[in-house]
Residue frames as a rotation matrix with the C-alpha (Angstrom) as fourth column:
MET 1
0.351 0.935 0.056 24.52
0.322 -0.176 0.930 9.34
0.879 -0.308 -0.363 -11.76
TYR 2
-0.692 -0.509 0.512 24.93
-0.283 -0.461 -0.841 11.37
0.664 -0.727 0.176 -8.47
PHE 3
0.183 0.650 -0.737 23.71
0.616 0.509 0.602 10.21
0.766 -0.564 -0.307 -5.21
PHE 4
-0.513 -0.253 0.820 23.07
-0.437 -0.745 -0.504 12.29
0.739 -0.617 0.271 -2.08
THR 5
-0.449 0.346 -0.824 21.92
0.758 0.635 -0.147 11.52
0.473 -0.691 -0.547 1.37
ALA 6
0.124 0.625 0.771 19.09
0.004 -0.777 0.629 13.66
0.992 -0.074 -0.099 2.72
SER 7
-0.489 -0.304 0.818 19.08
-0.739 -0.353 -0.573 14.92
0.463 -0.885 -0.052 6.43
SER 8
0.412 0.746 0.523 16.43
-0.895 0.440 0.077 12.15
-0.173 -0.500 0.849 7.09
GLY 9
-0.392 -0.546 0.740 18.67
-0.313 0.836 0.451 9.36
-0.865 -0.054 -0.499 5.65
HIS 10
0.737 0.602 0.309 16.60
0.122 0.331 -0.936 9.11
-0.665 0.727 0.170 2.41
THR 11
-0.447 -0.793 0.414 18.59
0.577 0.098 0.811 8.56
-0.684 0.601 0.414 -0.75
LEU 12
0.688 0.416 -0.594 18.34
-0.215 -0.665 -0.715 11.36
-0.693 0.620 -0.369 -3.43
TYR 13
-0.309 -0.716 0.626 19.79
0.621 0.347 0.703 10.76
-0.721 0.606 0.338 -6.93
MET 14
0.517 0.233 -0.824 20.19
-0.341 -0.826 -0.448 12.98
-0.785 0.513 -0.347 -10.04
GLY 15
0.717 -0.213 0.664 20.94
0.664 0.498 -0.558 12.33
-0.212 0.841 0.498 -13.61
LYS 16
-0.256 -0.814 -0.522 24.20
0.448 -0.578 0.682 14.03
-0.857 -0.059 0.512 -15.05
ASP 17
-0.907 -0.029 -0.420 22.67
-0.339 -0.540 0.770 14.76
-0.249 0.841 0.480 -18.44
LYS 18
-0.147 0.944 -0.295 19.48
-0.974 -0.190 -0.121 14.31
-0.170 0.270 0.948 -20.45
TYR 19
-0.119 -0.080 -0.990 20.35
-0.599 0.801 0.007 10.75
0.792 0.594 -0.143 -21.35
GLU 20
-0.947 -0.173 -0.270 20.66
0.153 0.495 -0.855 9.69
0.281 -0.852 -0.442 -17.72
ASN 21
-0.679 0.733 0.037 17.48
-0.588 -0.514 -0.625 11.54
-0.439 -0.446 0.780 -17.12
GLU 22
-0.003 0.603 -0.797 15.83
-0.895 0.354 0.271 9.40
0.446 0.714 0.539 -19.80
ASP 23
-0.498 -0.297 -0.815 16.94
-0.020 0.943 -0.331 6.24
0.867 -0.148 -0.476 -18.05
LEU 24
-0.982 0.182 -0.048 15.67
0.034 -0.076 -0.997 7.48
-0.185 -0.980 0.068 -14.68
ILE 25
-0.361 0.902 -0.236 12.28
-0.905 -0.400 -0.148 8.21
-0.227 0.160 0.961 -16.29
ARG 26
-0.036 0.216 -0.976 12.24
-0.649 0.737 0.187 4.70
0.760 0.640 0.114 -17.81
TYR 27
-0.071 -0.200 -0.977 13.42
0.335 0.918 -0.212 2.64
0.940 -0.342 0.002 -14.88
GLY 28
-0.514 -0.055 0.856 12.13
-0.718 -0.518 -0.465 4.31
0.468 -0.854 0.227 -11.70
LEU 29
-0.838 0.177 -0.516 10.66
0.424 0.807 -0.411 2.55
0.343 -0.563 -0.752 -8.74
PRO 30
0.206 0.977 0.047 7.15
0.612 -0.167 0.773 2.99
0.763 -0.130 -0.633 -7.18
GLU 31
0.391 -0.091 -0.916 8.88
0.893 -0.204 0.402 4.59
-0.223 -0.975 0.002 -4.21
ASP 32
-0.599 -0.777 0.195 10.41
0.790 -0.531 0.307 7.28
-0.135 0.338 0.932 -6.29
VAL 33
0.587 0.713 -0.384 9.35
0.598 -0.701 -0.388 11.01
-0.546 -0.003 -0.838 -6.34
TRP 34
-0.095 -0.502 0.860 10.49
0.953 -0.294 -0.067 13.27
0.286 0.813 0.506 -9.25
PHE 35
0.432 0.133 -0.892 11.52
0.456 -0.886 0.088 16.86
-0.778 -0.445 -0.444 -8.83
HIS 36
-0.247 -0.436 0.865 12.19
0.953 -0.270 0.137 19.57
0.174 0.859 0.482 -11.53
VAL 37
-0.709 -0.068 -0.702 12.36
0.230 -0.963 -0.139 23.25
-0.667 -0.260 0.698 -11.81
ASP 38
0.251 0.881 0.400 8.98
0.652 0.151 -0.743 24.31
-0.715 0.447 -0.537 -13.40
ASN 39
0.930 0.329 0.166 9.25
0.323 -0.511 -0.797 25.81
-0.177 0.794 -0.581 -16.92
LEU 40
0.467 -0.866 -0.180 12.98
-0.879 -0.476 0.011 25.91
-0.096 0.153 -0.984 -16.90
SER 41
0.414 -0.458 -0.787 15.76
-0.103 0.835 -0.540 23.35
0.904 0.305 0.299 -17.79
SER 42
0.161 -0.471 0.867 17.15
-0.985 -0.137 0.108 21.66
0.068 -0.871 -0.486 -14.81
ALA 43
-0.871 -0.455 -0.185 18.43
-0.417 0.884 -0.213 18.33
0.260 -0.108 -0.959 -13.39
HIS 44
0.258 0.869 -0.422 16.00
-0.372 0.493 0.787 15.57
0.892 -0.046 0.451 -12.73
VAL 45
-0.742 -0.516 0.429 16.16
-0.588 0.191 -0.786 14.81
0.323 -0.835 -0.445 -8.91
TYR 46
0.154 0.750 -0.643 14.53
-0.130 0.661 0.739 11.78
0.979 -0.030 0.199 -7.38
LEU 47
-0.371 -0.172 0.912 13.75
-0.920 -0.066 -0.387 11.06
0.127 -0.983 -0.134 -3.86
ARG 48
-0.473 0.065 -0.879 13.65
-0.084 0.989 0.118 7.37
0.877 0.130 -0.462 -2.91
MET 49
0.146 0.567 0.810 10.88
-0.925 -0.212 0.315 6.99
0.350 -0.796 0.494 -0.22
ASN 50
-0.802 -0.204 0.561 10.95
-0.448 0.827 -0.339 4.02
-0.395 -0.523 -0.755 2.27
LYS 51
-0.771 0.549 -0.322 8.70
0.145 0.644 0.752 1.09
0.620 0.533 -0.576 1.22
GLY 52
-0.131 0.864 -0.485 5.15
0.952 0.246 0.181 1.77
0.275 -0.439 -0.855 2.30
GLU 53
-0.529 -0.155 -0.834 5.85
0.566 -0.797 -0.211 5.42
-0.632 -0.584 0.510 2.92
LYS 54
0.462 0.756 0.463 3.36
0.878 -0.317 -0.358 7.98
-0.124 0.572 -0.811 1.61
LEU 55
-0.200 -0.496 0.845 4.36
0.666 -0.702 -0.254 11.27
0.719 0.512 0.471 -0.01
LYS 56
0.494 0.547 0.676 2.49
-0.100 -0.737 0.669 13.23
0.864 -0.398 -0.309 2.72
GLU 57
0.965 -0.068 -0.252 4.55
0.260 0.346 0.902 11.54
0.026 -0.936 0.351 5.25
VAL 58
0.076 -0.964 0.254 7.86
0.904 -0.041 -0.425 12.75
0.420 0.261 0.869 3.92
LEU 59
0.101 -0.142 -0.985 9.22
0.768 -0.618 0.168 15.61
-0.633 -0.773 0.046 6.16
PRO 60
0.951 0.302 -0.058 8.92
0.219 -0.797 -0.564 19.08
-0.216 0.524 -0.824 4.73
GLU 61
0.488 -0.831 -0.266 12.67
-0.555 -0.531 0.640 19.65
-0.673 -0.165 -0.721 5.18
VAL 62
-0.309 -0.493 0.814 13.44
0.336 0.743 0.578 16.63
-0.890 0.452 -0.064 2.85
ILE 63
0.452 0.564 0.690 11.15
0.845 -0.025 -0.533 18.04
-0.284 0.825 -0.489 0.22
MET 64
0.916 -0.194 -0.350 12.93
-0.195 -0.980 0.033 21.32
-0.350 0.038 -0.936 0.54
GLU 65
-0.015 -0.971 0.239 16.33
-0.250 0.235 0.939 19.59
-0.968 -0.045 -0.247 0.17
CYS 66
-0.138 0.067 0.988 15.19
0.848 0.523 0.083 18.03
-0.511 0.850 -0.129 -3.20
CYS 67
0.851 0.503 0.153 13.88
0.512 -0.730 -0.453 21.49
-0.117 0.464 -0.878 -4.30
GLN 68
0.602 -0.688 -0.406 17.15
-0.449 -0.712 0.540 23.26
-0.661 -0.143 -0.737 -3.53
LEU 69
-0.183 -0.774 0.607 19.03
0.109 0.597 0.794 20.53
-0.977 0.211 -0.025 -5.34
VAL 70
0.146 0.284 0.948 17.14
0.959 0.194 -0.206 21.03
-0.242 0.939 -0.244 -8.59
LYS 71
0.984 0.156 -0.082 17.27
0.130 -0.958 -0.257 24.78
-0.119 0.242 -0.963 -8.36
ALA 72
0.350 -0.926 -0.142 21.04
-0.400 -0.284 0.871 24.64
-0.847 -0.248 -0.470 -7.76
ASN 73
-0.589 -0.513 0.624 21.44
0.269 0.604 0.750 22.30
-0.762 0.610 -0.218 -10.83
SER 74
0.593 0.671 0.444 19.37
0.744 -0.248 -0.620 24.62
-0.306 0.698 -0.647 -13.25
ILE 75
-0.457 -0.780 0.427 21.53
0.880 -0.467 0.089 26.79
0.130 0.416 0.900 -15.46
GLU 76
-0.340 0.299 0.891 18.92
0.078 -0.936 0.344 29.61
0.937 0.186 0.295 -15.37
GLY 77
0.647 0.738 -0.189 17.33
0.231 0.047 0.972 28.71
0.726 -0.673 -0.140 -12.08
CYS 78
0.234 -0.592 -0.771 20.47
0.972 0.148 0.181 28.86
0.006 -0.792 0.610 -9.94
LYS 79
-0.756 -0.533 0.380 20.86
0.546 -0.834 -0.084 32.53
0.362 0.144 0.921 -11.00
LYS 80
-0.062 0.861 0.505 17.35
0.004 -0.506 0.862 33.49
0.998 0.056 0.028 -9.80
LYS 81
-0.597 -0.070 0.799 16.44
-0.728 -0.372 -0.576 34.47
0.338 -0.926 0.171 -6.42
ASP 82
-0.365 0.514 0.776 13.55
-0.336 0.705 -0.625 32.05
-0.868 -0.489 -0.084 -6.28
VAL 83
-0.730 0.175 -0.660 12.02
-0.585 0.338 0.737 29.59
0.352 0.925 -0.144 -8.71
GLU 84
0.257 0.873 0.414 8.86
-0.940 0.325 -0.104 27.30
-0.225 -0.362 0.904 -8.70
VAL 85
-0.816 -0.570 -0.097 9.66
-0.578 0.807 0.119 23.57
0.010 0.153 -0.988 -8.38
VAL 86
0.287 0.907 -0.308 7.28
-0.917 0.352 0.185 20.78
0.276 0.229 0.933 -9.41
TYR 87
-0.778 -0.611 0.147 7.27
-0.628 0.754 -0.193 17.34
0.007 -0.242 -0.970 -7.96
THR 88
0.416 0.909 -0.020 5.08
-0.909 0.416 0.030 14.24
0.036 0.006 0.999 -8.20
ARG 89
0.333 -0.167 0.928 5.35
-0.266 0.927 0.263 10.39
-0.905 -0.335 0.264 -7.80
TRP 90
-0.700 -0.666 -0.258 7.47
-0.471 0.159 0.868 8.67
-0.537 0.729 -0.425 -10.49
MET 91
-0.602 0.552 0.577 4.40
0.642 0.764 -0.061 6.53
-0.474 0.334 -0.815 -11.37
ASN 92
0.426 0.801 -0.420 2.56
0.390 -0.581 -0.714 9.83
-0.816 0.141 -0.561 -12.44
LEU 93
-0.318 -0.602 -0.733 5.12
-0.444 -0.588 0.676 10.62
-0.838 0.540 -0.080 -15.14
ARG 94
0.705 0.573 0.419 4.02
0.198 0.408 -0.891 10.25
-0.681 0.711 0.174 -18.73
LYS 95
-0.313 -0.867 -0.389 6.40
-0.316 -0.291 0.903 9.69
-0.896 0.405 -0.182 -21.58
SER 96
0.806 0.567 0.171 5.45
0.004 0.285 -0.959 9.62
-0.592 0.773 0.227 -25.36
ASN 97
0.151 -0.768 0.622 7.67
0.866 0.406 0.292 8.91
-0.477 0.495 0.727 -28.32
SER 98
0.484 -0.036 0.875 7.27
0.621 -0.690 -0.372 12.44
0.617 0.723 -0.311 -29.68
MET 99
0.985 -0.174 -0.009 8.96
-0.110 -0.659 0.744 13.94
-0.136 -0.731 -0.668 -26.48
GLU 100
0.361 -0.931 -0.047 12.60
-0.475 -0.140 -0.869 14.86
0.802 0.336 -0.493 -26.57
ALA 101
-0.006 -0.429 -0.903 15.08
0.556 0.749 -0.359 13.16
0.831 -0.504 0.234 -24.21
GLY 102
-0.860 -0.354 -0.368 14.53
0.476 -0.296 -0.828 14.01
0.184 -0.887 0.423 -20.74
GLN 103
-0.706 0.658 0.260 11.12
-0.651 -0.749 0.127 15.61
0.278 -0.080 0.957 -21.32
VAL 104
-0.868 0.425 -0.258 8.04
0.489 0.824 -0.286 14.30
0.091 -0.375 -0.923 -19.51
GLY 105
-0.358 0.796 0.489 4.35
-0.479 -0.606 0.635 14.91
0.801 -0.007 0.598 -18.97
PHE 106
-0.817 0.167 0.551 1.94
-0.503 0.258 -0.825 13.88
-0.281 -0.951 -0.127 -16.29
LYS 107
-0.713 0.686 -0.144 -0.88
0.502 0.644 0.577 11.31
0.489 0.339 -0.804 -16.29
ASP 108
0.342 0.884 -0.317 -2.76
0.873 -0.175 0.454 13.31
0.346 -0.433 -0.832 -13.62
GLU 109
-0.194 -0.471 0.860 -2.06
0.238 -0.874 -0.425 17.03
0.952 0.122 0.282 -13.23
SER 110
0.602 0.603 0.524 -3.81
-0.366 -0.375 0.852 16.96
0.710 -0.705 -0.005 -9.82
LYS 111
0.903 -0.345 -0.255 -1.26
0.427 0.674 0.602 14.86
-0.036 -0.653 0.756 -8.41
VAL 112
-0.065 -0.915 0.397 1.61
0.730 -0.316 -0.607 17.33
0.681 0.250 0.689 -9.29
HIS 113
0.686 0.159 -0.710 2.73
0.674 -0.506 0.538 19.59
-0.274 -0.848 -0.455 -6.45
LYS 114
0.267 -0.544 0.796 4.35
0.451 -0.659 -0.602 23.05
0.851 0.520 0.070 -6.61
VAL 115
0.635 -0.186 -0.750 6.47
0.691 -0.296 0.659 24.96
-0.344 -0.937 -0.059 -4.24
ARG 116
0.798 -0.383 0.466 8.26
-0.072 -0.827 -0.557 28.31
0.599 0.411 -0.688 -4.38
VAL 117
0.617 -0.701 -0.357 11.89
0.783 0.506 0.362 27.95
-0.073 -0.503 0.861 -3.55
GLU 118
0.869 -0.490 0.065 14.36
-0.481 -0.868 -0.124 30.70
0.118 0.077 -0.990 -2.54
LYS 119
0.277 -0.908 -0.315 18.13
-0.163 0.279 -0.947 30.06
0.947 0.314 -0.071 -2.86
ASN 120
0.838 -0.068 0.542 19.64
-0.543 0.003 0.840 28.34
-0.058 -0.998 -0.035 0.24
ASN 121
0.286 -0.828 -0.483 23.35
-0.651 0.202 -0.731 27.56
0.703 0.523 -0.481 -0.06
ALA 122
-0.330 -0.380 0.864 23.54
-0.942 0.196 -0.274 25.99
-0.065 -0.904 -0.422 3.20
ILE 123
0.549 0.633 0.546 21.15
-0.461 0.774 -0.433 23.15
-0.697 -0.014 0.717 2.22
VAL 124
0.911 -0.190 -0.365 22.97
-0.294 0.320 -0.901 22.61
0.288 0.928 0.235 -1.07
ASN 125
-0.012 -0.997 0.071 26.43
-0.807 -0.032 -0.589 22.56
0.590 -0.064 -0.805 0.53
ALA 126
-0.200 -0.009 0.980 25.34
-0.804 0.574 -0.158 20.01
-0.561 -0.819 -0.122 3.14
LEU 127
0.790 0.534 0.301 23.97
-0.237 0.718 -0.655 17.75
-0.566 0.446 0.694 0.43
ASN 128
0.739 -0.526 -0.420 27.00
-0.453 0.074 -0.889 18.11
0.498 0.847 -0.184 -1.73
ARG 129
-0.162 -0.809 0.564 29.14
-0.986 0.118 -0.115 16.82
0.027 -0.575 -0.818 1.14
SER 130
-0.033 0.215 0.976 27.35
-0.340 0.916 -0.213 13.52
-0.940 -0.339 0.043 0.82
LYS 131
0.597 0.228 -0.769 27.69
-0.773 -0.092 -0.628 13.42
-0.213 0.969 0.121 -3.01
THR 132
-0.304 -0.652 0.694 28.85
-0.101 0.747 0.657 10.15
-0.947 0.130 -0.293 -4.62
GLU 133
0.020 0.286 -0.958 28.84
-0.987 -0.146 -0.064 9.08
-0.158 0.947 0.279 -8.18
ALA 134
-0.551 -0.158 0.820 27.86
-0.116 0.987 0.112 5.50
-0.827 -0.033 -0.562 -9.42
SER 135
-0.549 0.358 -0.755 26.37
-0.821 -0.059 0.568 3.72
0.159 0.932 0.326 -12.43
PRO 136
-0.433 0.385 0.815 23.77
-0.304 0.789 -0.534 1.20
-0.849 -0.479 -0.225 -11.18
ASP 137
-0.956 0.283 0.081 21.93
0.203 0.431 0.879 -1.08
0.214 0.857 -0.469 -13.47
LEU 138
-0.682 0.716 0.147 18.55
-0.683 -0.553 -0.477 0.70
-0.260 -0.426 0.867 -13.26
GLN 139
-0.075 0.670 -0.739 16.79
-0.786 0.416 0.457 -1.80
0.613 0.615 0.496 -15.42
ALA 140
-0.405 -0.231 -0.885 17.89
0.175 0.930 -0.323 -4.70
0.898 -0.286 -0.336 -13.17
LEU 141
-0.993 0.085 -0.079 16.89
0.055 -0.254 -0.966 -2.83
-0.102 -0.964 0.247 -10.01
GLN 142
-0.424 0.896 -0.129 13.41
-0.903 -0.430 -0.017 -2.14
-0.070 0.109 0.992 -11.43
GLU 143
0.054 0.414 -0.909 12.96
-0.488 0.805 0.338 -5.77
0.871 0.425 0.245 -12.44
GLU 144
-0.764 -0.313 -0.564 14.16
0.365 0.512 -0.778 -6.93
0.532 -0.800 -0.277 -8.92
ARG 145
-0.911 0.403 0.082 11.64
-0.319 -0.568 -0.759 -4.61
-0.260 -0.718 0.646 -7.32
ALA 146
-0.190 0.862 -0.469 8.87
-0.931 -0.007 0.365 -5.77
0.311 0.506 0.804 -9.55
ALA 147
-0.206 -0.003 -0.979 9.61
-0.015 1.000 0.000 -9.32
0.979 0.015 -0.206 -8.70
GLU 148
-0.954 -0.120 -0.273 9.61
0.269 0.051 -0.962 -8.43
0.130 -0.991 -0.017 -4.90
ILE 149
-0.599 0.801 -0.001 6.12
-0.779 -0.583 -0.230 -6.71
-0.185 -0.137 0.973 -5.39
ARG 150
-0.014 0.571 -0.821 4.80
-0.685 0.593 0.424 -9.83
0.729 0.568 0.383 -7.09
ARG 151
-0.580 -0.247 -0.776 6.05
0.366 0.772 -0.520 -11.98
0.728 -0.586 -0.357 -4.15
GLU 152
-0.971 0.240 0.004 4.37
-0.112 -0.441 -0.890 -9.59
-0.212 -0.865 0.455 -1.68
GLN 153
-0.314 0.917 -0.245 1.19
-0.949 -0.310 0.058 -9.59
-0.023 0.251 0.968 -3.58
LYS 154
-0.096 0.247 -0.964 1.11
-0.277 0.924 0.264 -13.42
0.956 0.293 -0.021 -3.84
ALA 155
-0.864 -0.232 -0.446 1.72
0.356 0.343 -0.869 -13.67
0.355 -0.910 -0.214 -0.06
VAL 156
-0.813 0.578 0.069 -1.18
-0.490 -0.615 -0.618 -11.32
-0.315 -0.536 0.784 0.60
ARG 157
-0.067 0.778 -0.625 -3.50
-0.869 0.262 0.419 -13.28
0.490 0.572 0.658 -1.80
LYS 158
-0.368 -0.075 -0.927 -2.47
0.142 0.981 -0.135 -16.49
0.919 -0.181 -0.351 -0.02
GLN 159
-0.982 0.132 -0.133 -3.24
0.118 -0.116 -0.986 -15.00
-0.145 -0.984 0.098 3.43
GLN 160
-0.455 0.879 -0.145 -6.71
-0.876 -0.470 -0.104 -13.69
-0.160 0.080 0.984 2.02
GLU 161
-0.071 0.469 -0.880 -7.49
-0.570 0.705 0.421 -17.21
0.818 0.532 0.218 0.53
GLN 162
-0.723 -0.241 -0.647 -6.54
0.343 0.688 -0.639 -18.88
0.599 -0.684 -0.416 3.84
ALA 163
-0.921 0.388 -0.042 -8.78
-0.207 -0.577 -0.790 -16.39
-0.331 -0.719 0.611 5.77
GLU 164
-0.267 0.849 -0.456 -11.68
-0.955 -0.171 0.242 -17.04
0.128 0.500 0.856 3.38
LYS 165
-0.314 0.007 -0.949 -11.19
-0.183 0.981 0.068 -20.76
0.931 0.195 -0.307 3.70
ILE 166
-0.899 -0.093 -0.429 -11.30
0.388 0.288 -0.876 -20.59
0.205 -0.953 -0.223 7.48
ALA 167
-0.682 0.731 -0.031 -14.38
-0.631 -0.609 -0.480 -18.36
-0.370 -0.308 0.876 7.36
ARG 168
-0.089 0.641 -0.762 -16.19
-0.762 0.449 0.467 -20.90
0.642 0.623 0.448 4.97
ARG 169
-0.548 -0.124 -0.828 -15.37
0.241 0.924 -0.298 -23.77
0.801 -0.362 -0.476 7.37
GLN 170
-0.968 0.187 -0.170 -16.69
0.105 -0.313 -0.944 -21.71
-0.229 -0.931 0.283 10.38
ALA 171
-0.461 0.847 -0.264 -19.92
-0.877 -0.480 -0.009 -20.81
-0.135 0.227 0.964 8.42
GLU 172
-0.129 0.307 -0.943 -20.41
-0.381 0.863 0.333 -24.57
0.916 0.402 0.006 7.48
GLU 173
-0.803 -0.179 -0.568 -19.87
0.428 0.491 -0.759 -25.50
0.415 -0.853 -0.318 11.20
ASP 174
-0.887 0.461 -0.031 -22.34
-0.314 -0.650 -0.692 -22.90
-0.339 -0.604 0.721 12.36
LYS 175
-0.203 0.848 -0.490 -24.89
-0.934 -0.017 0.358 -24.21
0.295 0.530 0.795 9.99
ARG 176
-0.359 0.025 -0.933 -24.39
0.004 1.000 0.025 -27.78
0.933 0.006 -0.359 10.94
MET 177
-0.936 -0.045 -0.350 -24.87
0.346 0.072 -0.935 -26.80
0.067 -0.996 -0.052 14.67
ARG 178
-0.638 0.760 -0.125 -27.98
-0.728 -0.648 -0.225 -24.82
-0.252 -0.053 0.966 13.91
SER 179
-0.114 0.565 -0.817 -29.27
-0.694 0.543 0.473 -27.82
0.711 0.621 0.330 12.08
TYR 180
-0.613 -0.232 -0.756 -28.32
0.354 0.775 -0.524 -30.17
0.707 -0.589 -0.392 14.99
ASP 181
-0.955 0.294 -0.034 -30.03
-0.114 -0.471 -0.875 -27.75
-0.273 -0.832 0.484 17.51
SER 182
-0.365 0.848 -0.384 -33.16
-0.916 -0.254 0.309 -27.85
0.165 0.465 0.870 15.35
LEU 183
-0.119 0.284 -0.951 -33.36
-0.225 0.925 0.305 -31.56
0.967 0.251 -0.046 15.37
PHE 184
-0.862 -0.186 -0.471 -32.75
0.404 0.309 -0.861 -31.77
0.305 -0.933 -0.192 19.14
ASP 185
-0.816 0.574 0.072 -35.58
-0.513 -0.660 -0.549 -29.27
-0.268 -0.485 0.833 19.75
GLU 186
-0.036 0.802 -0.596 -37.92
-0.896 0.239 0.375 -31.25
0.443 0.547 0.710 17.56
GLY 187
-0.407 -0.186 -0.894 -36.94
0.095 0.965 -0.244 -34.49
0.908 -0.184 -0.376 19.32
LYS 188
-0.994 0.085 -0.070 -37.76
0.057 -0.147 -0.987 -32.95
-0.094 -0.985 0.141 22.80
MET 189
-0.470 0.866 -0.171 -41.23
-0.874 -0.484 -0.047 -31.90
-0.124 0.127 0.984 21.32
ALA 190
0.005 0.480 -0.878 -41.97
-0.609 0.698 0.378 -35.33
0.793 0.532 0.295 20.08
GLY 191
-0.532 -0.340 -0.775 -40.90
0.304 0.778 -0.550 -37.08
0.790 -0.528 -0.310 23.41
SER 192
-0.917 0.221 -0.332 -43.08
0.242 -0.354 -0.903 -34.92
-0.318 -0.909 0.271 25.62
THR 193
-0.669 0.714 0.205 -46.68
0.030 -0.249 0.968 -35.18
0.743 0.654 0.145 24.06
ASN 194
0.487 0.873 0.010 -48.27
-0.003 -0.010 1.000 -35.82
0.873 -0.487 -0.002 27.33
VAL 195
-0.492 -0.810 0.318 -46.51
-0.279 -0.200 -0.939 -34.47
0.825 -0.551 -0.128 30.31
SER 196
-0.106 0.565 0.818 -49.39
-0.991 -0.127 -0.041 -34.76
0.081 -0.815 0.574 32.83
ASN 197
0.727 0.464 0.507 -49.83
-0.462 0.876 -0.140 -38.46
-0.509 -0.132 0.851 31.97
PRO 198
-0.088 -0.883 -0.462 -46.29
-0.964 -0.042 0.264 -39.70
-0.252 0.468 -0.847 30.77
TYR 199
-0.759 -0.339 0.556 -47.29
-0.250 0.940 0.232 -43.29
-0.601 0.037 -0.798 30.70
GLY 200
-0.795 0.496 -0.348 -50.19
-0.462 -0.123 0.878 -42.76
0.393 0.859 0.327 28.50
ALA 201
-0.863 0.489 -0.130 -52.65
0.461 0.656 -0.598 -44.15
-0.207 -0.576 -0.791 31.20
SER 202
-0.296 0.874 0.386 -56.35
0.561 -0.168 0.810 -43.64
0.773 0.456 -0.441 30.70
GLU 203
-0.514 0.200 0.834 -58.16
-0.600 -0.779 -0.183 -41.07
0.614 -0.594 0.520 32.75
ASP 204
0.639 0.755 -0.145 -60.26
-0.501 0.552 0.667 -44.12
0.584 -0.353 0.731 33.93
GLN 205
-0.266 -0.807 0.527 -58.40
-0.922 0.054 -0.383 -45.31
0.280 -0.588 -0.759 37.11
SER 206
0.669 0.623 0.405 -60.32
-0.732 0.648 0.211 -48.57
-0.131 -0.438 0.890 37.42
SER 207
0.721 -0.472 -0.507 -57.47
0.087 0.788 -0.610 -50.75
0.687 0.396 0.609 35.92
ALA 208
-0.281 -0.874 0.396 -55.13
-0.315 -0.306 -0.899 -49.24
0.906 -0.378 -0.189 38.41
VAL 209
0.014 0.466 0.885 -57.45
-0.999 0.034 -0.002 -49.78
-0.031 -0.884 0.466 41.35
ALA 210
0.907 0.414 -0.081 -57.76
-0.412 0.910 0.038 -53.49
0.089 -0.001 0.996 40.22
PHE 211
0.277 -0.916 -0.290 -54.05
0.029 0.310 -0.950 -53.84
0.960 0.255 0.113 39.93
GLU 212
-0.423 -0.410 0.808 -53.63
-0.762 -0.321 -0.562 -52.58
0.490 -0.853 -0.177 43.45
ASP 213
0.471 0.791 0.391 -56.41
-0.880 0.389 0.274 -55.04
0.065 -0.473 0.879 44.62
ASP 214
0.706 -0.212 -0.675 -54.33
-0.106 0.911 -0.397 -57.96
0.700 0.352 0.621 43.65
PHE 215
-0.315 -0.908 -0.277 -51.68
0.261 0.197 -0.945 -57.17
0.913 -0.370 0.175 46.23
MET 216
-0.381 0.251 0.890 -53.98
-0.821 -0.535 -0.200 -56.34
0.426 -0.807 0.409 49.17
């Protein structure tokens, strides 16, 4: 498998033959974007985006570098002045048992992008200067990334559960305080039934007068 470094620092990689292409189709990562010359035989080139990066955030020049790479590595396409290149997220690739090695379809055609590309040797030469060859364990890399995603999802779920727990406690505390305030208000009402005569004395003042007479 061949590896290249894009002008942005992104890693690009390409299968050497249809059998390596088959492995790339099977063992891609969620961050991968697949490129191929439309309706012609060509190499399968992948752009590995950064984690969390969206396809629309990838610089146009990086997309063009990938397109130039598949054009240059197409037996028919490299001879043509221009070709149409298709690209989509790896997760949108569809593979069935009836397909030949290296052949793919798409789960959602609306997520497939097309761009017309004219030959640009300067771009291809710059990429070839960064070219290296390696044989990574694609299956192990995919399993490692899947495990990492599971850990990330578990951490997110844990944070959500903690936030929900705090929210429930706060709701219970608010409910308790509202209940306490209600009881306090009712207590005030019960303790002030006769504000103008707080001692419950009769409107008849004769007893008070008699009480005062004892001290005169």
